[in-house]
Structures are given as C-alpha cells and as structure tokens.
DSSP file (Angstrom, degrees, kcal/mol; ACC not computed):
  #  RESIDUE AA STRUCTURE BP1 BP2  ACC     N-H-->O    O-->H-N    N-H-->O    O-->H-N    TCO  KAPPA ALPHA  PHI   PSI    X-CA   Y-CA   Z-CA
    1    1 A M              0   0    0      0, 0.0     2,-0.4     0, 0.0     0, 0.0   0.000 360.0 360.0 360.0 134.7 -104.4  -19.8  -68.1
    2    2 A A        -     0   0    0      1,-0.0     2,-0.5     0, 0.0     0, 0.0  -0.660 360.0-136.3 -85.7 139.5 -100.8  -20.3  -67.3
    3    3 A R        -     0   0    0     -2,-0.4     2,-0.4     2,-0.0    -1,-0.0  -0.825  15.4-149.5 -96.9 128.4  -98.9  -22.8  -69.4
    4    4 A T        -     0   0    0     -2,-0.5     2,-0.5     2,-0.0     0, 0.0  -0.793   3.5-155.0-100.4 141.1  -96.6  -25.1  -67.5
    5    5 A V        -     0   0    0     -2,-0.4     2,-0.4     2,-0.0    -2,-0.0  -0.956   7.1-157.0-114.5 125.4  -93.5  -26.5  -69.0
    6    6 A T        +     0   0    0     -2,-0.5     2,-0.3     0, 0.0    -2,-0.0  -0.818  14.5 177.9-102.1 143.0  -92.1  -29.7  -67.7
    7    7 A S        -     0   0    0     -2,-0.4     3,-0.1     0, 0.0    -2,-0.0  -0.890  37.4 -84.9-135.1 167.2  -88.5  -30.7  -68.1
    8    8 A R        -     0   0    0     -2,-0.3     2,-0.2     1,-0.1     0, 0.0  -0.464  52.3-102.5 -70.6 143.5  -86.3  -33.5  -67.0
    9    9 A P        -     0   0    0      0, 0.0     3,-0.4     0, 0.0    -1,-0.1  -0.462  22.9-152.0 -66.9 138.2  -84.8  -33.2  -63.6
   10   10 A T  S    S+     0   0    0      1,-0.2    -2,-0.0    -2,-0.2     0, 0.0   0.537  84.6  74.3 -88.3  -6.4  -81.2  -32.1  -63.7
   11   11 A T  S    S+     0   0    0      1,-0.2    -1,-0.2     2,-0.0    -3,-0.0   0.742 102.7  35.5 -80.5 -21.9  -80.3  -33.9  -60.5
   12   12 A S  S    S-     0   0    0     -3,-0.4    -1,-0.2     2,-0.0     2,-0.1  -0.618  78.1-172.0-131.8  76.6  -80.3  -37.4  -61.9
   13   13 A P        -     0   0    0      0, 0.0     2,-0.6     0, 0.0    -3,-0.1  -0.364  30.2-113.3 -68.8 145.9  -79.0  -37.4  -65.5
   14   14 A R        -     0   0    0     -2,-0.1     2,-1.0     1,-0.0    -2,-0.0  -0.698  27.3-151.2 -80.9 119.9  -79.3  -40.6  -67.4
   15   15 A T        +     0   0    0     -2,-0.6     2,-0.4   121,-0.1   121,-0.1  -0.803  35.3 144.6 -98.9 101.5  -75.8  -41.8  -68.1
   16   16 A V        -     0   0    0     -2,-1.0     2,-0.5   120,-0.1     3,-0.1  -1.000  34.8-151.2-137.1 135.9  -75.8  -43.8  -71.3
   17   17 A S     >  -     0   0    0     -2,-0.4     4,-2.6     1,-0.1     5,-0.2  -0.930   7.5-152.4-107.9 125.2  -73.1  -44.0  -73.9
   18   18 A R  H  > S+     0   0    0     -2,-0.5     4,-2.5     1,-0.2     5,-0.2   0.902  99.7  53.8 -61.1 -40.6  -74.1  -44.7  -77.4
   19   19 A L  H  > S+     0   0    0      1,-0.2     4,-2.5     2,-0.2    -1,-0.2   0.932 110.1  46.7 -59.5 -46.3  -70.8  -46.3  -78.1
   20   20 A Y  H  > S+     0   0    0      1,-0.2     4,-3.1     2,-0.2     5,-0.3   0.930 111.1  52.3 -61.0 -45.2  -71.3  -48.7  -75.1
   21   21 A S  H  X S+     0   0    0     -4,-2.6     4,-1.9     1,-0.2    -2,-0.2   0.902 111.7  45.9 -59.5 -42.4  -74.8  -49.5  -76.2
   22   22 A V  H  X S+     0   0    0     -4,-2.5     4,-2.4     2,-0.2    -1,-0.2   0.941 115.8  45.4 -66.1 -47.5  -73.7  -50.4  -79.8
   23   23 A L  H  X S+     0   0    0     -4,-2.5     4,-2.3     1,-0.2    -2,-0.2   0.915 115.3  45.3 -65.4 -43.5  -70.8  -52.5  -78.6
   24   24 A I  H  X S+     0   0    0     -4,-3.1     4,-2.3    -5,-0.2    -1,-0.2   0.863 112.7  52.8 -70.7 -32.8  -72.7  -54.4  -75.9
   25   25 A G  H  X S+     0   0    0     -4,-1.9     4,-2.2    -5,-0.3    -2,-0.2   0.911 110.8  46.2 -65.2 -42.3  -75.6  -54.9  -78.3
   26   26 A L  H  X S+     0   0    0     -4,-2.4     4,-2.3     2,-0.2    -2,-0.2   0.878 111.8  51.4 -68.0 -37.3  -73.2  -56.4  -80.9
   27   27 A A  H  X S+     0   0    0     -4,-2.3     4,-2.0     2,-0.2    -2,-0.2   0.909 109.8  50.4 -63.8 -40.8  -71.6  -58.6  -78.2
   28   28 A A  H  X S+     0   0    0     -4,-2.3     4,-2.2     2,-0.2    -2,-0.2   0.911 109.5  50.4 -63.1 -42.4  -75.1  -59.8  -77.2
   29   29 A L  H  X S+     0   0    0     -4,-2.2     4,-2.7     1,-0.2    -1,-0.2   0.907 108.5  53.1 -60.8 -41.6  -75.9  -60.6  -80.8
   30   30 A G  H  X S+     0   0    0     -4,-2.3     4,-1.9     1,-0.2    -1,-0.2   0.886 107.7  50.8 -60.2 -39.6  -72.6  -62.5  -81.0
   31   31 A I  H  X S+     0   0    0     -4,-2.0     4,-1.3     2,-0.2    -1,-0.2   0.908 110.8  48.1 -66.4 -41.8  -73.6  -64.6  -77.9
   32   32 A V  H  X S+     0   0    0     -4,-2.2     4,-1.5     1,-0.2     3,-0.4   0.928 111.4  50.5 -63.4 -44.3  -77.0  -65.4  -79.4
   33   33 A L  H  X S+     0   0    0     -4,-2.7     4,-3.1     1,-0.2     5,-0.3   0.835 101.3  63.3 -64.3 -31.4  -75.3  -66.4  -82.7
   34   34 A Q  H  X S+     0   0    0     -4,-1.9     4,-2.5     1,-0.2    -1,-0.2   0.911 103.2  48.9 -57.8 -41.9  -72.9  -68.7  -80.8
   35   35 A G  H  X S+     0   0    0     -4,-1.3     4,-2.0    -3,-0.4    -1,-0.2   0.890 111.6  49.2 -64.4 -39.4  -75.9  -70.7  -79.7
   36   36 A V  H  X S+     0   0    0     -4,-1.5     4,-1.0     2,-0.2    -2,-0.2   0.946 113.3  45.8 -64.4 -48.4  -77.2  -70.9  -83.2
   37   37 A W  H >X S+     0   0    0     -4,-3.1     4,-0.6     1,-0.2     3,-0.6   0.888 111.4  52.1 -65.0 -38.7  -73.8  -72.0  -84.7
   38   38 A A  H >X S+     0   0    0     -4,-2.5     4,-1.7    -5,-0.3     3,-1.3   0.905 105.3  56.3 -62.8 -39.7  -73.3  -74.5  -81.9
   39   39 A G  H 3< S+     0   0    0     -4,-2.0    -1,-0.2     1,-0.3    -2,-0.2   0.749  98.6  62.7 -63.6 -23.0  -76.7  -76.0  -82.6
   40   40 A L  H << S+     0   0    0     -4,-1.0    -1,-0.3    -3,-0.6    10,-0.2   0.703 115.7  28.0 -77.1 -19.0  -75.6  -76.6  -86.2
   41   41 A F  H << S+     0   0    0     -3,-1.3     2,-0.6    -4,-0.6    -2,-0.2   0.539 100.7  87.8-118.4  -7.2  -72.8  -79.0  -85.3
   42   42 A I     <  +     0   0    0     -4,-1.7     2,-0.4    -5,-0.1     7,-0.1  -0.822  50.5 173.2 -94.5 122.7  -74.0  -80.5  -82.1
   43   43 A R    >   -     0   0    0     -2,-0.6     3,-2.0     3,-0.2     2,-0.1  -0.997  39.5-105.8-128.4 132.6  -76.2  -83.6  -82.6
   44   44 A T  T 3  S+     0   0    0     -2,-0.4     3,-0.1     1,-0.3    -2,-0.0  -0.340 104.2   0.9 -57.7 124.2  -77.4  -85.8  -79.8
   45   45 A G  T 3  S+     0   0    0      1,-0.3    -1,-0.3    -2,-0.1     2,-0.3   0.339  99.7 129.0  80.8  -7.3  -75.4  -89.1  -79.8
   46   46 A A    <   -     0   0    0     -3,-2.0    -1,-0.3     1,-0.1    -3,-0.2  -0.598  39.3-170.9 -83.5 141.8  -73.3  -88.0  -82.8
   47   47 A T  S    S+     0   0    0     -2,-0.3     2,-0.3    -3,-0.1    -1,-0.1   0.636  71.2  61.4-102.3 -20.3  -69.5  -88.3  -82.6
   48   48 A E        -     0   0    0     -5,-0.0     2,-0.3     2,-0.0    -5,-0.1  -0.818  64.8-178.8-106.1 149.4  -68.7  -86.5  -85.8
   49   49 A Y        -     0   0    0     -2,-0.3     2,-0.7    -7,-0.1    -8,-0.1  -0.923  38.9 -83.9-142.0 167.2  -69.6  -82.9  -86.5
   50   50 A N     >  -     0   0    0     -2,-0.3     4,-1.6   -10,-0.2     3,-0.4  -0.616  30.9-156.5 -78.5 113.4  -69.3  -80.4  -89.2
   51   51 A E  H  > S+     0   0    0     -2,-0.7     4,-2.3     1,-0.2     5,-0.2   0.805  89.6  61.6 -60.9 -32.0  -65.8  -78.8  -89.0
   52   52 A T  H  > S+     0   0    0      1,-0.2     4,-2.3     2,-0.2    -1,-0.2   0.934 106.3  44.2 -62.5 -45.6  -67.0  -75.7  -90.9
   53   53 A W  H  > S+     0   0    0     -3,-0.4     4,-2.5     2,-0.2    -1,-0.2   0.818 110.3  55.6 -71.2 -29.3  -69.5  -74.8  -88.2
   54   54 A V  H  X S+     0   0    0     -4,-1.6     4,-2.3     2,-0.2    -1,-0.2   0.915 109.7  47.1 -64.4 -42.0  -67.0  -75.5  -85.5
   55   55 A E  H  X S+     0   0    0     -4,-2.3     4,-2.7     2,-0.2     5,-0.2   0.900 111.8  49.5 -66.2 -41.3  -64.7  -73.0  -87.2
   56   56 A V  H  X S+     0   0    0     -4,-2.3     4,-2.6     2,-0.2    -2,-0.2   0.918 111.4  50.5 -61.4 -43.3  -67.5  -70.4  -87.5
   57   57 A H  H  X S+     0   0    0     -4,-2.5     4,-1.8     2,-0.2    -2,-0.2   0.905 111.9  47.4 -60.8 -43.4  -68.3  -71.0  -83.8
   58   58 A A  H  X S+     0   0    0     -4,-2.3     4,-1.9     2,-0.2    -2,-0.2   0.923 114.3  44.9 -67.0 -45.4  -64.7  -70.4  -82.8
   59   59 A R  H  X S+     0   0    0     -4,-2.7     4,-2.3     1,-0.2    -2,-0.2   0.869 110.8  55.1 -68.0 -35.7  -64.2  -67.3  -84.9
   60   60 A G  H  X S+     0   0    0     -4,-2.6     4,-2.4    -5,-0.2    -1,-0.2   0.883 106.2  52.2 -62.1 -37.8  -67.6  -66.0  -83.7
   61   61 A A  H  X S+     0   0    0     -4,-1.8     4,-2.5     2,-0.2    -2,-0.2   0.919 108.3  50.9 -63.1 -43.9  -66.3  -66.4  -80.1
   62   62 A D  H  X S+     0   0    0     -4,-1.9     4,-2.2     1,-0.2    -2,-0.2   0.932 112.7  45.2 -59.5 -46.7  -63.1  -64.4  -81.0
   63   63 A I  H  X S+     0   0    0     -4,-2.3     4,-2.4     1,-0.2    -1,-0.2   0.903 112.4  51.4 -65.1 -41.4  -65.2  -61.6  -82.4
   64   64 A T  H  X S+     0   0    0     -4,-2.4     4,-2.3     2,-0.2    -1,-0.2   0.883 108.9  51.2 -64.9 -38.7  -67.6  -61.6  -79.5
   65   65 A I  H  X S+     0   0    0     -4,-2.5     4,-2.5     2,-0.2     5,-0.2   0.932 109.9  49.6 -62.7 -46.0  -64.7  -61.5  -77.0
   66   66 A V  H  X S+     0   0    0     -4,-2.2     4,-2.6     1,-0.2    -2,-0.2   0.923 111.3  49.3 -59.6 -44.6  -63.2  -58.5  -78.8
   67   67 A L  H  X S+     0   0    0     -4,-2.4     4,-2.4     1,-0.2    -1,-0.2   0.901 111.4  49.2 -62.0 -40.9  -66.6  -56.7  -78.8
   68   68 A A  H  X S+     0   0    0     -4,-2.3     4,-2.1     2,-0.2    25,-0.2   0.896 111.6  48.5 -66.3 -39.9  -67.1  -57.4  -75.0
   69   69 A V  H  X S+     0   0    0     -4,-2.5     4,-2.3     2,-0.2    -2,-0.2   0.902 112.2  49.0 -67.0 -40.7  -63.6  -56.1  -74.2
   70   70 A L  H  X S+     0   0    0     -4,-2.6     4,-2.5     2,-0.2    -2,-0.2   0.896 110.1  51.7 -64.1 -39.3  -64.2  -53.0  -76.3
   71   71 A A  H  X S+     0   0    0     -4,-2.4     4,-2.3     2,-0.2    -2,-0.2   0.887 108.4  51.6 -63.4 -38.1  -67.6  -52.5  -74.5
   72   72 A L  H  X S+     0   0    0     -4,-2.1     4,-2.5     2,-0.2    -2,-0.2   0.918 109.3  50.1 -63.3 -43.2  -65.7  -52.8  -71.2
   73   73 A G  H  X S+     0   0    0     -4,-2.3     4,-2.5     1,-0.2    -2,-0.2   0.914 111.1  48.7 -60.1 -43.0  -63.3  -50.1  -72.4
   74   74 A A  H  X>S+     0   0    0     -4,-2.5     4,-3.1     2,-0.2     5,-0.5   0.876 110.9  51.0 -64.5 -37.5  -66.2  -47.9  -73.4
   75   75 A A  H  X5S+     0   0    0     -4,-2.3     4,-1.8     2,-0.2     7,-0.2   0.906 112.3  45.9 -66.4 -41.6  -67.8  -48.5  -69.9
   76   76 A I  H  <5S+     0   0    0     -4,-2.5     4,-0.3     1,-0.2    -2,-0.2   0.907 119.4  42.0 -66.1 -41.2  -64.6  -47.6  -68.2
   77   77 A W  H  <5S+     0   0    0     -4,-2.5    -2,-0.2    -5,-0.2    -3,-0.2   0.912 133.4  14.9 -72.8 -45.0  -64.1  -44.5  -70.4
   78   78 A R  H  <5S+     0   0    0     -4,-3.1    -3,-0.2    -5,-0.2     3,-0.2   0.648 127.0  44.0-109.9 -18.4  -67.7  -43.2  -70.5
   79   79 A L    ><< +     0   0    0     -4,-1.8     3,-1.9    -5,-0.5     7,-0.3  -0.145  58.6 136.4-126.2  39.4  -69.7  -44.9  -67.7
   80   80 A R  T 3  S+     0   0    0      1,-0.3    -1,-0.1    -4,-0.3     6,-0.1   0.812  74.8  57.1 -57.5 -30.5  -67.5  -44.8  -64.6
   81   81 A S  T 3  S+     0   0    0      1,-0.2     2,-1.2    -3,-0.2    -1,-0.3   0.643  89.7  79.5 -76.6 -12.8  -70.4  -43.8  -62.5
   82   82 A R    X>  +     0   0    0     -3,-1.9     4,-2.3    -7,-0.2     3,-0.5  -0.647  53.9 170.5 -97.2  78.8  -72.4  -46.9  -63.5
   83   83 A R  H 3> S+     0   0    0     -2,-1.2     4,-2.8     1,-0.2     5,-0.3   0.840  74.7  60.5 -57.7 -35.5  -70.8  -49.5  -61.3
   84   84 A D  H 3> S+     0   0    0      1,-0.2     4,-2.2     2,-0.2    -1,-0.2   0.908 109.2  42.0 -60.1 -42.3  -73.5  -52.0  -62.3
   85   85 A L  H <> S+     0   0    0     -3,-0.5     4,-2.6     2,-0.2     5,-0.3   0.874 113.6  52.5 -73.8 -37.1  -72.5  -51.8  -66.0
   86   86 A L  H  X S+     0   0    0     -4,-2.3     4,-2.2    -7,-0.3    -2,-0.2   0.958 115.2  40.1 -61.5 -50.3  -68.8  -51.8  -65.2
   87   87 A V  H  X S+     0   0    0     -4,-2.8     4,-2.5     2,-0.2    -2,-0.2   0.920 117.6  48.9 -66.8 -44.1  -69.0  -55.0  -63.1
   88   88 A G  H  X S+     0   0    0     -4,-2.2     4,-2.2    -5,-0.3    -1,-0.2   0.898 113.6  45.7 -63.4 -41.3  -71.5  -56.7  -65.4
   89   89 A T  H  X S+     0   0    0     -4,-2.6     4,-2.4     2,-0.2    -1,-0.2   0.875 112.3  50.7 -71.9 -36.7  -69.4  -55.9  -68.5
   90   90 A A  H  X S+     0   0    0     -4,-2.2     4,-2.5    -5,-0.3     5,-0.2   0.921 111.1  49.3 -63.9 -42.4  -66.2  -57.0  -66.8
   91   91 A A  H  X S+     0   0    0     -4,-2.5     4,-2.9     1,-0.2     5,-0.3   0.912 110.0  52.0 -61.8 -41.9  -67.9  -60.3  -65.8
   92   92 A L  H  X S+     0   0    0     -4,-2.2     4,-2.2     2,-0.2    -2,-0.2   0.939 111.3  46.0 -59.8 -47.8  -69.1  -60.7  -69.4
   93   93 A A  H  X S+     0   0    0     -4,-2.4     4,-1.8   -25,-0.2    -2,-0.2   0.922 115.9  45.1 -63.2 -44.9  -65.6  -60.3  -70.8
   94   94 A V  H  X S+     0   0    0     -4,-2.5     4,-2.4     1,-0.2    -2,-0.2   0.930 113.9  48.8 -66.2 -45.0  -64.0  -62.6  -68.2
   95   95 A L  H  X S+     0   0    0     -4,-2.9     4,-2.8    -5,-0.2    -1,-0.2   0.851 108.6  54.3 -65.6 -33.3  -66.7  -65.3  -68.6
   96   96 A L  H  X S+     0   0    0     -4,-2.2     4,-2.5    -5,-0.3    -1,-0.2   0.902 108.8  49.0 -64.8 -39.7  -66.4  -65.2  -72.4
   97   97 A L  H  X S+     0   0    0     -4,-1.8     4,-2.3     2,-0.2    -2,-0.2   0.925 113.3  46.1 -63.9 -44.0  -62.6  -65.8  -72.1
   98   98 A V  H  X S+     0   0    0     -4,-2.4     4,-2.8     2,-0.2     5,-0.3   0.922 112.6  51.4 -62.6 -44.3  -63.3  -68.7  -69.7
   99   99 A E  H  X S+     0   0    0     -4,-2.8     4,-2.7     1,-0.2    -2,-0.2   0.908 110.9  47.4 -60.6 -43.6  -66.0  -70.0  -72.0
  100  100 A A  H  X S+     0   0    0     -4,-2.5     4,-2.0     2,-0.2    -1,-0.2   0.896 112.4  50.0 -66.1 -40.0  -63.7  -69.9  -75.1
  101  101 A F  H  X S+     0   0    0     -4,-2.3     4,-0.8     2,-0.2    -2,-0.2   0.947 114.2  43.6 -62.4 -48.9  -60.9  -71.6  -73.2
  102  102 A V  H >X S+     0   0    0     -4,-2.8     3,-1.0     1,-0.2     4,-0.7   0.911 111.8  54.7 -63.8 -42.0  -63.2  -74.4  -72.0
  103  103 A G  H >< S+     0   0    0     -4,-2.7     3,-0.7     1,-0.3     4,-0.4   0.855 103.7  55.7 -60.2 -35.7  -64.7  -74.7  -75.5
  104  104 A G  H 3< S+     0   0    0     -4,-2.0    -1,-0.3     1,-0.2     3,-0.2   0.727 108.3  48.7 -68.6 -21.1  -61.2  -75.1  -77.0
  105  105 A L  H XX S+     0   0    0     -3,-1.0     4,-1.7    -4,-0.8     3,-0.9   0.530  84.8  89.8 -94.3  -8.0  -60.6  -78.1  -74.7
  106  106 A I  T << S+     0   0    0     -3,-0.7    -1,-0.2    -4,-0.7     6,-0.2   0.843  79.1  61.7 -62.3 -34.2  -63.9  -79.9  -75.4
  107  107 A E  T 34 S+     0   0    0     -4,-0.4    -1,-0.3     1,-0.2     3,-0.2   0.860 109.4  42.7 -60.2 -33.7  -62.4  -81.9  -78.3
  108  108 A D  T <4 S+     0   0    0     -3,-0.9     2,-0.3     1,-0.3    -1,-0.2   0.814 132.9  16.7 -80.8 -32.1  -60.0  -83.5  -75.8
  109  109 A S    ><  -     0   0    0     -4,-1.7     3,-1.9     1,-0.1    -1,-0.3  -0.832  58.4-168.5-146.5 103.1  -62.5  -84.0  -73.0
  110  110 A Q  G >  S+     0   0    0     -2,-0.3     3,-1.7     1,-0.3     4,-0.2   0.615  81.7  80.7 -69.5 -10.2  -66.2  -83.9  -73.8
  111  111 A L  G >  S+     0   0    0      1,-0.3     3,-1.7     2,-0.2    -1,-0.3   0.745  76.7  73.7 -64.1 -21.4  -66.9  -83.9  -70.0
  112  112 A L  G X> S+     0   0    0     -3,-1.9     4,-2.9     1,-0.3     3,-1.3   0.631  73.9  80.6 -68.8 -11.7  -66.2  -80.2  -70.2
  113  113 A E  H <> S+     0   0    0     -3,-1.7     4,-2.2     1,-0.3    -1,-0.3   0.798  80.0  68.4 -61.4 -25.8  -69.5  -79.7  -71.9
  114  114 A V  H <4 S+     0   0    0     -3,-1.7    -1,-0.3    -4,-0.2    -2,-0.2   0.789 112.0  30.7 -63.3 -27.7  -70.9  -79.9  -68.3
  115  115 A I  H <> S+     0   0    0     -3,-1.3     4,-1.9    -4,-0.2    -2,-0.2   0.821 118.0  55.9 -93.0 -42.7  -69.2  -76.5  -67.7
  116  116 A H  H  X S+     0   0    0     -4,-2.9     4,-1.8     1,-0.2    -3,-0.2   0.902 106.6  46.8 -62.8 -46.3  -69.4  -75.1  -71.2
  117  117 A F  H  X S+     0   0    0     -4,-2.2     4,-1.7     2,-0.2    -1,-0.2   0.940 114.2  44.0 -68.7 -48.8  -73.2  -75.3  -71.8
  118  118 A P  H  > S+     0   0    0      0, 0.0     4,-2.1     0, 0.0    -1,-0.2   0.889 113.2  53.2 -63.9 -35.3  -74.4  -73.8  -68.4
  119  119 A L  H  X S+     0   0    0     -4,-1.9     4,-2.4     1,-0.2    -2,-0.2   0.876 105.2  55.2 -64.3 -36.2  -71.8  -71.1  -68.7
  120  120 A A  H  X S+     0   0    0     -4,-1.8     4,-2.0     1,-0.2    -1,-0.2   0.886 107.4  49.7 -62.1 -38.8  -73.2  -70.3  -72.2
  121  121 A L  H  X S+     0   0    0     -4,-1.7     4,-2.0     2,-0.2    -2,-0.2   0.882 109.2  51.0 -68.6 -37.8  -76.6  -69.9  -70.6
  122  122 A A  H  X S+     0   0    0     -4,-2.1     4,-2.2     2,-0.2    -2,-0.2   0.906 110.1  50.4 -63.8 -41.0  -75.2  -67.6  -67.9
  123  123 A L  H  X S+     0   0    0     -4,-2.4     4,-2.6     1,-0.2    -2,-0.2   0.884 107.3  53.7 -63.4 -38.8  -73.5  -65.5  -70.7
  124  124 A L  H  X S+     0   0    0     -4,-2.0     4,-1.4     2,-0.2    -1,-0.2   0.904 107.1  51.9 -62.6 -40.6  -76.8  -65.3  -72.5
  125  125 A G  H  X S+     0   0    0     -4,-2.0     4,-2.6     1,-0.2     3,-0.3   0.924 111.7  45.7 -60.4 -45.5  -78.5  -64.0  -69.4
  126  126 A L  H  X S+     0   0    0     -4,-2.2     4,-2.7     1,-0.2    -2,-0.2   0.875 107.9  58.4 -63.6 -37.3  -75.8  -61.3  -69.1
  127  127 A A  H  < S+     0   0    0     -4,-2.6    -1,-0.2     1,-0.2    -2,-0.2   0.788 112.9  39.3 -65.2 -27.2  -76.2  -60.6  -72.8
  128  128 A V  H  X S+     0   0    0     -4,-1.4     4,-1.3    -3,-0.3    -2,-0.2   0.872 117.3  49.0 -84.7 -42.8  -79.8  -59.8  -72.2
  129  129 A W  H  X S+     0   0    0     -4,-2.6     4,-3.1    -5,-0.2     5,-0.2   0.905 104.5  56.3 -66.9 -44.8  -79.4  -58.0  -68.9
  130  130 A L  H  X S+     0   0    0     -4,-2.7     4,-2.4     1,-0.2    -1,-0.2   0.928 108.4  43.8 -61.6 -50.2  -76.6  -55.6  -69.8
  131  131 A P  H  > S+     0   0    0      0, 0.0     4,-0.7     0, 0.0    -1,-0.2   0.907 117.9  47.0 -62.1 -37.8  -78.3  -53.8  -72.8
  132  132 A L  H >< S+     0   0    0     -4,-1.3     3,-0.8     1,-0.2     4,-0.3   0.926 113.3  48.1 -66.0 -43.8  -81.5  -53.6  -70.9
  133  133 A R  H >< S+     0   0    0     -4,-3.1     3,-1.4     1,-0.2    -1,-0.2   0.847 103.7  61.1 -65.7 -34.8  -79.8  -52.2  -67.8
  134  134 A S  H 3< S+     0   0    0     -4,-2.4    -1,-0.2     1,-0.3    -2,-0.2   0.748  98.6  58.5 -66.9 -21.6  -77.8  -49.7  -69.8
  135  135 A R  T <<        0   0    0     -3,-0.8    -1,-0.3    -4,-0.7    -2,-0.2   0.585 360.0 360.0 -83.3 -10.3  -81.0  -48.0  -70.9
  136  136 A R    <         0   0    0     -3,-1.4    -1,-0.2    -4,-0.3    -2,-0.1   0.471 360.0 360.0 -77.3 360.0  -82.1  -47.3  -67.3
C-alpha cells in the first residue's frame, strides 16, 4: 500500500502576524474593559460619579488607542496583502480617537452620550471581528 502525504497548499498561504494578533487582542481586551469601567461609574439617574473610575476609564482609553495604533502599524508592516485587516484596524484606531474625543466632552454636554454609547458598541463589534478575521 502506498502512503499518501498531504500538505498545505502553497498557492494560498495564511498571512497572519503574531505581533498583530497580540496587539489587536490586547486592544480588544482594552475595549471590553472600557465597558466594565464605564459601568462602575455610570448609574441611571445619578448626577455624581466616582472620579477614580472615570480616571481609570480615561487612562484605559489612552492605552487602548496606543495598542490600536500599534496594531495598525503592524498590519501595515506585516499584513499589507490583507486589505480587510488594514481597513478594519484603521477604522478601529480612528473610531477610538473619535470615541475618546467625544467621551472627553461628555462632562460638558451629556447629550453626547447619544453618540458615545452606540459608538462604543460599534467598537466592541470591531474588537470581536478583527481578531477572528485575522485568524482566517
């Protein structure tokens, strides 16, 4: 009996960068934690909130933005052929910047929560989609 050996096709290599995967995974974790931290100071009908958690939320946003920008750099450097990841990661970085800007203005106008909260959910969607998509 002849033994057959199967190998991966060489015509369609899987393009995945470990650096990108780590950075986008950490950015996704940061986005999830942002929701947790926000939940610790947002109370329905309350006008006062815990300044410590607001500060944690703000610093978490800064770190998450840096991670997303680094992930974008890794995507540009290592995953140029993956247009889906390039566009998605660029969108993530830009939307995080917009989200942080709007979040910084909420204290002056709480009506901006109408933009901030849905945008946070869109970011959460990207945070789930990008790591999953990078594994394809």
